[in-house]
N, C-alpha and C positions, 0 to 999 in steps of 0.2 A: 189642709189645702189653704193656700193664701187667699185672702179676699180679692174679689174682682171689683174694680171701680170703672165707672163710665164718666168721662169728663167732657162737658161741652166747653168750647173756648179753649181747647187744649193747647193751641199754638200761641195763645196770648201770654202776657206776662204772668198772670196768676196760674194759668193752666200749666205753664212750663215749670214754675216753681213747685206747684203741687205734684206734678209728675215726678220730679226729682225726689221729693219727700216720700211719695208712695213707693217709688222704686227702691229707696233705701229700706223700706219696710216690707219689701218682697211682694207687693201687690201685683196682680195681673191688671194692666192698665189698658183701657180702650179709650181712644180719643175720637170725638165726633168732628169730622171735617166736611167741608162743602163738596159738592159734586163737580167742581170746576176742573178737576184733574191736575191742578197746580196748588200745592199746599206750601205756605210759608213756614218752613221748619227752622228758621234762623234762631228763634228763642230756645227751642228744644235742643238744637245743635250746640248753642252757647253753653247750656247747662249739662251737656253730655248725656242726654236721656232719650234721644230720638229713637234709638234701637230698642228701647224698653216699652214703647207705646205701640199698640196695635190700632190701626186706623179703620174707622167705619164711617161710611158716608151718611150724612144727614144734615138737616138744617132746622133751626127753631121755627121757621115759617112754613115748614113742610110737615104736616101732621103724619102722613104715611111713613115718612122716613124716620121720624122719632119713634113711632110704634115699632117699626122694624128694628131699629137699633136696640131698643130695650128688650124686645123679644129675642133677638139673637144673642146679646151679651148676657142677659139675665143677671144683672149686677147685684152685688151686695151693697154697694154704695154708689150714689149718683151725685155728682157735683155740677150744678148748673152755674158755670162761670161766664158763659157767652152772653154778650149784650151789645147793643149799639151804644158804645161807651162814651161818646162825646156829648156832654151836656149842651154845649152850644150848638152842635150839629143837630140835636133833636128839634131845635126850632125850625131848621130847614126841612127836616123830614119827620114831622111828628107822627104820621101814620106808620112809617116803618119802625120808629122807636117804640110805638105801642105794640105793633105786631111781634117784634123781637123780644122786647123787655117785659111785656105783660102777657100776651097770648102764648108766647113760646113756653114760658114756665107752666102755664095752665095745661097745655098739651102734654108736656113732659110729666107733670104730676098725674095726669090721667093715664098715661102710658104705664107709669110705675104702679098706680093703683090697680090697673087691670092685669098687668103682665108680671109684675115683680113686687107684690104687696109687702113682702118682708124686707125689701131694700130700704136703706136709710138715705134720705134725700137732703141735700144742702142747696139752699138758694142764696146767691150773692145779692143781698140787699145793699142799700147805699145810704150814706149819711145825708145825701141830698134830699131824702124824704122829709127831713126836719126843717129844711128851708131856713128862714131868717132866725138868727139866734144870738148874734153878738158874741163877744169874747168873755162875757161876765159869768156865764153858766155853762157847765159841761152837759152834753146831751147823752141821755141814757136810753135804755130800752123803753122807759116810760114817757119819754119826751113826746108831746103831741105832734103829729105830723103836720107839715105845712109846705107841701111841695111847690116849687116855683119854676118848674120847667117841664116840658113834655117828658123828658127823661125821668125826672123825679116822680111825676105822676104815675108813669108806667111801673117804675120800681116799687112804688107804694102799693099798686094794684097786686103785683106778684107777691109782695110781702104779706098782704092780707090773705091771699089764696093759700099760702103755706100754713098760716094759722087755721084757716077754715078746713083744710084737708087733714090737718093734725087732729082737730077737735071733732070733726064730723065722721071721717073715715078711719081714724085711728092710725094713720100712717106715722112713721118716725120721720118727720120732716122738720127742718129747722132753717131759720134765716140767720145769717151773720151780717150784722149791720156794719159794713166796712167803711172806715174813714180812709182818707187818701193814703195810698201806699205805693211806693216807688221802688225802682231798682235799676241796675245797669241796662236792663232790657225793656225799660219803659219806652213807649213809642215816642219818636221825635216831635210829634205834634203836641205833647204835653209840656207845660212850661218848665218843669223840673229838668227834663231831659234836654230841652232846648238850651237851658242855662249850662248844663254839664258839657254838652257838645261844644258850645261856643267858648266857654272858658278853656276847654282843652285845645281848641284851635288857636286861641290867643296865646296860651302857654307855649305852643309849638311854632308860633310866629306865622300862622297861616292867615289870620285876620287881625284887625286892630280893634274892632268894636262890633257890637251887635245891638239889635233892637228888642225891646219888650213892650207889651201893651201897657203894663203898669207895674209898680213896685210895691203897692200897698196891700194887695190881696193877701189874706191870711188863710192858712190851712193847717190841719192836724196831719202831719206827714210822718209815716212810718215805713218800714222795710217790708216789701212783699214777701220775702222768705219767712219772716216772723208771722205774717198774717195767715199764710197757708197752714202753719203749724196749729194755729187756733182753729181754723176751719176743720182740719182733720179731727181735732180733739172734740169738736161739737158732736161728731157722729159716733164717738166712742162712749158717750155718757149713757147712763141707765135709762134716763127719761129725756125726751126731746125738749129743747128750750131755745130761745133766741138770745143772741149775745152781741153786744157792741165790741168791736175790736178797734182800738185807738191808742194813741200814746198819752192822751190827756193834756197835751200841750200844743199850742199853735205857734207858727212862725210865719213871718211875712215873706213875700217874694224877695224883698230886699235882704232879708236875713239869709235866704238861700243863696242869693248872688254873693253876698259878703263871705259866707262860709266857703263857697266854691273858689273865689279868688284868694282868700287867705290860705286855702289848702295848697295852691300853686305858688304861694309867696308873693302875691300882689295885694298890697294893703289899700292902695288908692285906686279904686276902680270906677269912680263916678263918671269920668270922661270916656270910659270904655263901654258904657251902656246908655243907649239912647231910648228915651221913653217916647213911643209913637202910638198913642191910643188907637186901638182898633174900634170898629163899630160895636157899640154896646149891645149886649143881649137885652131882650125885652125886659127881663128882670134878672138882676145879678144879686146873689144872696150874700149875706154876711155869715161867716162860718164860725161856729163855736167849737171848742175842743170836744172830743168824745170822752165819755166816762166809762173806762174799761173795768170797773171794780167787780162787776158781775162775772166777767170772764176770768178775772184774776182769782176770785174766791172759788168758783166752781170748776174751772178748767185748769187752774194753776198756770195760766198764760200770762207772760210778760214779754214785752219787746226786748230783744237782745242787742239791737243796733240803735244807737242814739242818733240825734239829728245830724251832728257834725260827722259822725261815722258814715251815715247814709250818703251825705253830700260827697264826702271824700271817695267813697266806693264808686259812685257814679262818674265822677270826674276822672278818676284813675282808669276806669274801664274805657272811657272814650279816648283818653290819651293813648292807651294801648291799641285800641282799634285803629286810630289814625296813624300810628307808627307802623303797625304790622299787618293790618287787614285792608285790602282794597275796597271792600264793601261791608257795610254793617249787617245787612240782611242776606240770608241765603234762601234761594227758592229752588225746590227740586220738583221733579215730576213724580 
């Protein structure tokens, strides 16, 4: 019998790429979706896996729905990818960020402990837990945490719960400490996708220029499709452990812009990008690269898509959308 997986956040970027990977491995896939009656299937449609996912209603802020979902599915593997994903937005809604990103994983762990104790559990932790670090040192599983936003504090809380349930209850539960990972289905609110969309528009003559808040921020950017491979491998190990997934290199926003324009044959782009600083977050962190050596040695995991390839992939996808698709997202009942 193929394994059964329960995925929270199934309609998001990571959930869609993971669904495609698990479908290729003949998993039976259940995706947790809210009770709104309208589900944004655009990402799953884009990757061609909507019909491979069975949807079950539930919400990380609704304890009864999570217990029901785990009880009905009785999964072999649980992937908790759902989160209030905006770091900046967590300052506006700190309570909701805590409920979703900290208490949600706690409830899900309890549901697994009580109803599916043999299931293997993955928690999507975040490099934001490390906080300030600069570019001089890579951040590993042993880097001391220093969260600098409500989002990061909540993620650290969940990360600690995974270790606690592993050590106290003997559950096979792991955290993947994921550095920034992007793709053609990244939400347009993220700077990488904003750049890709607008460079595509400029290439097609639809706009002349666009605005960014800054060009100096640096991130360790990888491809989401590579990262879900690492996530799945974490649950196939003999013993549970936590792993950093990262490329080990950082690039600036200006680097991303430059790579995007170079890909469409525009070398001189400075007059096409206007820097219009937005209101600063209460604390904005300096980001160091991740250290993926633990994942490389134990999981055999390495990124297959480099920085320039990632940028090109995203720009090409948005050019194709703008040429052939009237809308980026698809919403079905």
